[in-house]
DRENZA-394963 format. One record per residue: x, y, z of N, C-alpha, C in turn; residue number from 0. Coordinates in steps of 0.05 Angstrom, whole numbers, m for minus. Example, Ala and Ser with C-alpha at 12.3 -4.5 7.8 and 13.67 -1.06 7.14 Angstrom:
! DRENZA-394963
264,m114,156,246,m90,156,264,m66,156,0
257,m45,142,273,m21,143,258,1,157,1
! end
This chain:
! DRENZA-394963
1784,1737,2215,1794,1737,2189,1813,1761,2181,0
1806,1784,2191,1825,1807,2188,1853,1801,2202,1
1850,1792,2223,1873,1786,2238,1893,1767,2223,2
1883,1747,2210,1899,1731,2193,1910,1746,2171,3
1896,1762,2158,1905,1779,2136,1927,1798,2144,4
1921,1810,2165,1944,1829,2174,1967,1816,2182,5
1967,1793,2195,1991,1777,2201,2006,1764,2176,6
1992,1760,2157,2005,1749,2132,2010,1770,2109,7
2007,1795,2115,2011,1817,2095,2033,1835,2101,8
2043,1850,2082,2067,1866,2091,2056,1896,2089,9
2035,1898,2075,2024,1927,2072,1993,1928,2066,10
1981,1951,2072,1952,1953,2070,1948,1978,2056,11
1930,1980,2040,1922,2005,2025,1893,2013,2029,12
1889,2039,2032,1859,2044,2036,1854,2065,2013,13
1833,2066,1996,1826,2084,1979,1806,2102,1988,14
1805,2129,1986,1788,2145,1995,1774,2159,1973,15
1749,2160,1967,1739,2178,1945,1739,2206,1951,16
1746,2220,1928,1745,2250,1931,1723,2261,1915,17
1716,2286,1924,1695,2300,1908,1698,2301,1878,18
1723,2303,1869,1730,2302,1843,1725,2276,1826,19
1717,2258,1839,1713,2232,1824,1738,2212,1828,20
1760,2227,1836,1786,2210,1836,1788,2198,1866,21
1807,2182,1869,1812,2172,1895,1839,2179,1904,22
1840,2184,1932,1867,2187,1947,1870,2158,1961,23
1896,2150,1953,1904,2126,1967,1925,2128,1989,24
1921,2116,2009,1942,2115,2031,1951,2086,2036,25
1976,2084,2038,1990,2056,2042,2001,2058,2070,26
1998,2037,2083,2013,2032,2109,2026,2007,2111,27
2050,2007,2124,2069,1983,2129,2053,1968,2151,28
2053,1941,2151,2046,1925,2171,2067,1909,2184,29
2092,1919,2181,2114,1906,2197,2108,1912,2226,30
2113,1889,2240,2106,1885,2267,2078,1891,2277,31
2060,1889,2259,2029,1895,2265,2022,1871,2283,32
2029,1847,2277,2023,1824,2295,2031,1829,2325,33
2057,1838,2328,2067,1842,2355,2049,1866,2368,34
2042,1886,2351,2025,1909,2364,1998,1897,2371,35
1984,1880,2358,1959,1870,2363,1960,1854,2387,36
1982,1837,2390,1985,1819,2414,1989,1836,2439,37
2005,1856,2437,2010,1875,2458,1984,1887,2465,38
1969,1898,2447,1941,1911,2455,1924,1893,2468,39
1922,1869,2460,1902,1850,2471,1912,1842,2497,40
1938,1840,2504,1948,1832,2528,1945,1855,2550,41
1946,1881,2541,1940,1904,2556,1910,1905,2566,42
1895,1898,2544,1865,1899,2550,1855,1877,2569,43
1868,1851,2567,1861,1831,2583,1868,1840,2613,44
1889,1854,2616,1900,1861,2643,1884,1883,2654,45
1873,1901,2640,1856,1926,2648,1825,1923,2649,46
1816,1907,2632,1786,1907,2631,1775,1882,2643,47
1758,1885,2663,1745,1864,2674,1726,1848,2656,48
1724,1823,2661,1706,1807,2640,1678,1818,2643,49
1662,1816,2621,1636,1825,2621,1619,1807,2636,50
1598,1818,2648,1579,1803,2665,1568,1779,2649,51
1572,1757,2660,1559,1734,2646,1582,1721,2627,52
1603,1734,2627,1623,1724,2607,1638,1699,2623,53
1650,1681,2606,1664,1657,2617,1693,1661,2613,54
1701,1686,2607,1727,1691,2600,1737,1680,2571,55
1719,1677,2556,1726,1668,2527,1730,1694,2510,56
1749,1691,2490,1757,1712,2471,1743,1705,2447,57
1736,1727,2431,1725,1722,2403,1746,1729,2385,58
! end
C-alpha cells in the first residue's frame, strides 16, 4: 500500500509534535523514489540469502 502511494505521489510531508504544542513539518520530494526502491530491492535480493523455509516469495 505504501509502495503504491510513494510511486503515485510527488511529495510526502511528516508533522512532528513539538513541546510547545505546535508542529514542525518536513516535506520531502518523491522524485525518483520508485527507481530508488527498485534499486534497493535488487541489491537486497542479490546480497541476502533467502530465509530458511522460504520459497523465494516476496511480500
